[in-house]
N, C-alpha and C positions, 0 to 999 in steps of 0.2 A: 794789403790789402785794405777792405772796401769793405762797406755799407751800401746796400740797395734798399727802401723799401717804394712805399707806393697807395693808391686808393685809386680805383675806379669812380669816375665820376656818369650824368646822363650822358655826354655827349663825346667822353675820351675817359679821360686821366691824367695821374700828375706822378709826378716819380725825380724824388731823390735818390744824391748820390752822393756820398763821402770817396773821396780818395784818401789813397793813404800811402803813403811813398816814404822814401829815405829822403832823408834832410840834404843829404848830397848831391843829387837829383837832380841837374836841370832843372828849369821852372818852364811846365807848360806853356803852347803858342793859347789865347783865350777862344773859344769858340766863334766859328763864324762861319758866313753861306759859302760852302765851294760848288764847286762847277758842277762836281754828281749828283745836287737836288739835297744834300744835306746838309745838316747842321748838326758844327762838331768839333773839340778842341784838342789841339795836335799837342803831340809828347813828342818833342827835338828828339830825341835819343832813339826812339823807333819809329819816327813820319807818322806815328799809325795816330791810334785816340784807345780808349775807356771805355766811350758814351757819348751817342750820337742818335738824331733823328733823323732820317727824312722828311722831304717837305709831303709826300701823303700821312705820314701821321704817324709812320714805325718808327721802335724806337729800339734800339740793342745798347745792352750793356753788360760790357765783358769783366768777370774778377779770375783773379791768377786760383789755380788749382792745386795750392801749395802741399797738400796730402799724397797727389799721387806722384810717382818715383818713373822719373823716366832719363834717357839718354841727351844729354847735353847735348853731344857732338852729332845727332841724327837732326835738331832742331835747324831749318833751315830756314825761316820766316817768320816775320813778328805775328807774334799773337795779335797788337794792336792795328798792324793794316786788317784784317777780319773784316770788321765796320766799314771803315772807306768803301773795302768790296761789294759787301751785300746789301750797301744801302743804296749804289750806283743804279740802282731802277726798281721796281716796282713789284718787281718779285720776291713774293715771303720768304723771307733770311732760311728760315725752317726747312724751306725744300732746295735752298742754292747748296743749304750743309751738308747735305743727305747724301748729295750731287757732287762734293767736293772731294778730294783727296786732301788729307789734314795731317797724314805721317810725318808733315816735315812743320806741324805745329809744336810745341810743348805745349803740356794741359791745361785746361781754361774750364767754365762756366760760364753759359752764355745763357743772358735773357732776354726773350721777345717779345715785346709789344706793338702785337698785329696794331696797321693803319684805324681799322672799325670797333678796334677797342670798347667797349663801355659797358656801364651794368648792364645791359640788356647781350652783351658778348663778352664773357666774361674770359677769354682762352688765350692765357699768358702759356708759351714755351719758358720751360726754362731745360737746358741741356751740358750737358761735362764730356770735355772728350776728351780721354782719361791713356791718349796715345796708341788706343790698340779698336778703343769704341765709341760710339757718341752716345750717351746713355739718359733719356729723359729724367730730370729729377721731381722735388715734390718742391711746389709752385707755393710759397709762401706770401706774406706780407712782408715778411724780411729777413735779407739776401745780407749771409756777413761771410768773406774770406779771411783768412789769418796764418801765415808761415809759423805762429807759434799760440801753443797754448788754444787749439783752434774753438775745446768743449765747452772750457772757460769762458773764453774772450765770447761766441756765443749767445750764451748760457745768460752768462748777465748782459749783453745787448739786447735779449730779449725780458729780461728782467726789466732795466730801463723802456725799450717799446712799450709796455703793458702802462707805465708810470703817465707816461708821454701823452699817446693814442685812445682815441677812442675806438674803435670801427665800424661802432651802432654810426656813430655820428664822426664821422675823419675828416678834418679841414686842412687846412695847406698852412698853416697858424699852430697845427700840433705836430704836424710831420719838420718844420721849420724847426722847432723847438726842440725837438729831440735829436736832429744831426746836430746844430748847435752844443750843443751839451756836454760838455764834461765831465767825468768821474770824477772820485778824489785817486782811486787808481788807475792813471792817466791811459796806462794800456788798454785798460775794459772798457776806456766811454768810446762812444760814436764819432768824437770826435778827436780823437787819440793823439796823445802825446805822449812819448818815447824818448828817453837817449838819443838814438839812433833814427828815429822814423815821426814823422805826427800826419795826423790830417794834412792834405795839402792845396784842397781843394774840398766843396760844398756847390753841388750841381741841383736845380731843382727845371726839371723840363713838364709843359704844361701845354698839352694836346685835347683839341674840342674842335672850333671850326675855324680854328688859328693853332698857333703853336709856336711857343717860348721856351726861349733857350736862357734862364737866368746861373748864372754862375759868380762865385765867389772865389778868387786865389788864394790861402790867406798869406802867402809867400811874401806879394806884395802888395794885398790888400787893394786888388784891384776889383773894382764890381762891375761886370756886364751881362748886354739882353740886349739879344737877341729876337726877334721875333718875327714871322714869314704867314700867309694865306696859305689853309692844310689843301693844298691839290688835290681832286677826287681820282684815283683813280682807277684806275683805265680796266 
């Protein structure tokens, strides 16, 4: 389960992401700059990541698609390896995806924020791989995945989103308050808490003339921040 939200700015965008995982899962490695010209955390279990931004300003956010049926024996690659691969060059991720053989990947949803995104260029791509085809999805200000009660979880998180966010005048503080908020019934809150699972990290990526990746690991209470100058795409 995960929750993604964002808003556009004059010179880029800000993205917020809560990663929800089983409490038994190994703690992720905090974001760092990698040799493929990208910043992202690493999940030790699969060796990949769920969220990353390139030095050109392209951000990719991965959500598991729990609702699509698939044959586990047909899975050959970790979904988390997609983002490092797609961010290793400045070719648009959607173009790369359309030319890839995705048959060995379990179902996923991928939100793609291009490097030239701003208030004047709002083309965000949101695609879903159901193990048979790559499907264009509707882009909204809030995206949620959940392995249980998806409809109810989505509805309740949308209600919470409306309470915290004024989309006419969006601000970082509003979105951070939303992503750190907890519902009385913990499994429905964006800052989720269940007996077996919880929100394990909260990320905030800001892309403009510079790029900043702020990260909070709830399990270790570790706060980290990585930044770099945005590189002009060739």
